C-alpha positions, 0 to 999 in steps of 0.5 A: 206926441206924434210927428205927422208927415209934413206933406199931409193936408188937413183933410188927409190928417183929419181922415187918419186921426178919425180912423185911429180914434174910431179904432179904439176899443170901448174900454180904451175909449172910456179909460182915456176919457175918464183920465181926461176928465180927472185931469180937468177936474184937478185943474184950477182953470176948471175948479175956479170956473163958474161957466164952462162951455163944453160939447156932447161927444160924438164920433168917439170924441173924448167923453166929458159927460162925467164932468157935467154933474159938477155944479157949474153953469154948463153951456153947449152949442147949437149950430145955427147957420154958420155960427155956434149958439151957446145954451145952458144945459144941465143933466135932465134937460131935454136934447135933440139931434142937430144938423150934424147928428150931434146932440144939442140943447133945445132952441128955447133953452136959455142962451149964455152970453160970452161975457159969462164964460170962464172956460171953453172945452173944445172938441178937436180931431187933433192939435199941435204943440203950439195950440193949433187945432184941427176940427171937422172942417166946418169952421164953426170954432175958428169963426167964433175964436176969431171974434174979439169977444172970444179972444181972451177966453180960455180955450182948451182942446180936448183930444186923445194923446195920439192926436197931439202932433208936432205941427199941423198945417195952419191957415191964416184964419186958424187961432191957437188954443190956450191949452190941450188936455189929453189922457196924459195931462193938461198942458197950458201953452204960452201964447206969444203976442 
């Protein structure tokens, strides 16, 4: 775990963490991503989940694609306005590039209702040991996780170990995740109510 300079803003932390992530060699990125996938596959949260929300990696995020062949109902986001719309996708289904250069299911792909979701694997720039997440700054996941229907869903931040920090700056709208998975393991965080 890294101790971030406490005076760094979210913007400065985001830039620093993205630069570190970008500096990973292709081999190191693949090895770390595979280790993350192995930790997830061994977790009861994953093995018992029937419907899992995930993401298609970009900007050298941890790559979860080896998991997508696991027989589950997989949901992936489309950015629609300021919200995330979740759609069913399975290997072989068509994708297109969305507004942020991220692969997305096609708009007519079947939607997933929040009531079906057992587990969310959340892309993150960084996380802290309390479960707070640093994203890309668009607020898509913060808005979604603030909605009552998503509060009880298990959300796991997916990051490389270097991006696990002692403490992130937190704004009033930030919601802690239930856990964090890095190449060193899956950590479930006990949330205080």
